[in-house]
C-alpha positions in Angstrom: 82.6 209.7 71.0 80.4 212.7 70.7 81.9 215.6 72.8 80.1 218.9 73.7 82.1 221.5 75.5 80.2 224.6 76.9 81.9 227.6 78.3 79.4 229.5 80.4 79.7 233.4 80.1 83.2 233.3 78.5 85.0 232.0 75.4 87.3 229.1 76.0 90.5 229.2 73.9 91.3 226.5 71.4 94.2 225.2 73.5 91.9 224.5 76.5 89.3 222.7 74.3 92.0 220.5 72.8 93.4 219.7 76.2 89.9 218.6 77.5 89.2 216.6 74.3 92.6 214.7 74.6 91.9 213.9 78.3 88.4 212.7 77.5 89.7 210.5 74.7 92.0 208.7 77.1 88.9 207.4 79.0 88.2 205.1 76.1 91.1 202.9 77.5 88.9 202.0 80.5 85.5 201.9 78.7 85.0 201.2 75.0 81.2 201.9 75.0 81.3 205.6 75.8 78.6 207.3 73.7 79.3 210.9 74.5 80.3 213.5 77.0 79.2 217.0 77.9 81.6 219.4 79.6 80.6 222.7 81.3 83.3 225.3 82.1 82.2 227.9 84.6 83.8 230.8 86.6 82.6 230.9 90.2 82.3 234.4 91.6 82.3 233.4 95.3 86.0 232.2 95.4 89.0 234.4 94.7 91.7 231.9 93.7 89.9 228.6 93.1 87.1 230.0 90.9 87.4 227.6 87.9 84.7 224.9 87.8 84.6 221.9 85.5 81.6 219.6 85.3 81.8 216.5 83.1 78.8 214.2 82.3 79.8 211.0 80.6 77.2 208.8 78.8 78.1 205.2 78.7 75.7 202.5 77.4 73.0 202.2 80.0 74.9 204.3 82.5 75.7 208.0 83.2 78.7 209.2 85.2 79.3 212.7 86.6 82.2 214.6 88.1 82.5 218.2 89.2 85.8 219.8 90.4 86.8 223.4 91.4 90.4 224.5 91.2 92.7 227.4 90.4 92.9 226.4 86.7 90.6 224.7 84.2 93.4 222.2 83.4 93.8 221.2 87.0 90.0 220.9 87.5 89.8 218.8 84.2 92.5 216.5 85.4 90.8 215.9 88.7 87.4 215.4 87.0 88.8 212.9 84.5 90.5 211.0 87.4 87.2 210.8 89.3 85.5 209.5 86.2 88.2 207.0 85.6 87.7 205.6 89.1 84.0 205.4 88.6 84.5 203.5 85.3 86.9 201.1 86.9 84.5 200.6 89.9 81.7 199.8 87.4 83.9 197.4 85.5 84.9 195.7 88.7 81.3 195.1 89.7 80.4 193.7 86.3 83.4 191.3 86.5 82.1 190.1 89.9 78.8 188.9 88.4 
């Protein structure tokens, strides 16, 4: 899977990038035709405590999935985004099996 991680207006440390990559790789358990992913890490100025925003766009053959979460830490936002994508993949797989 081709992964691109963009940190907007700051430099993400290697530990955070490795964490995100490991979480994204786990999605291949639910869908084996994942082509690539694009992750955007942002700091939101409007919120004091929950100012970390993670947006993940997942490209799967003939489909595109998206999740955006805002939390206190990038790790927490990543976990919630990955969980949302996992649910979307399982829902898609369920619809395909019903055909």
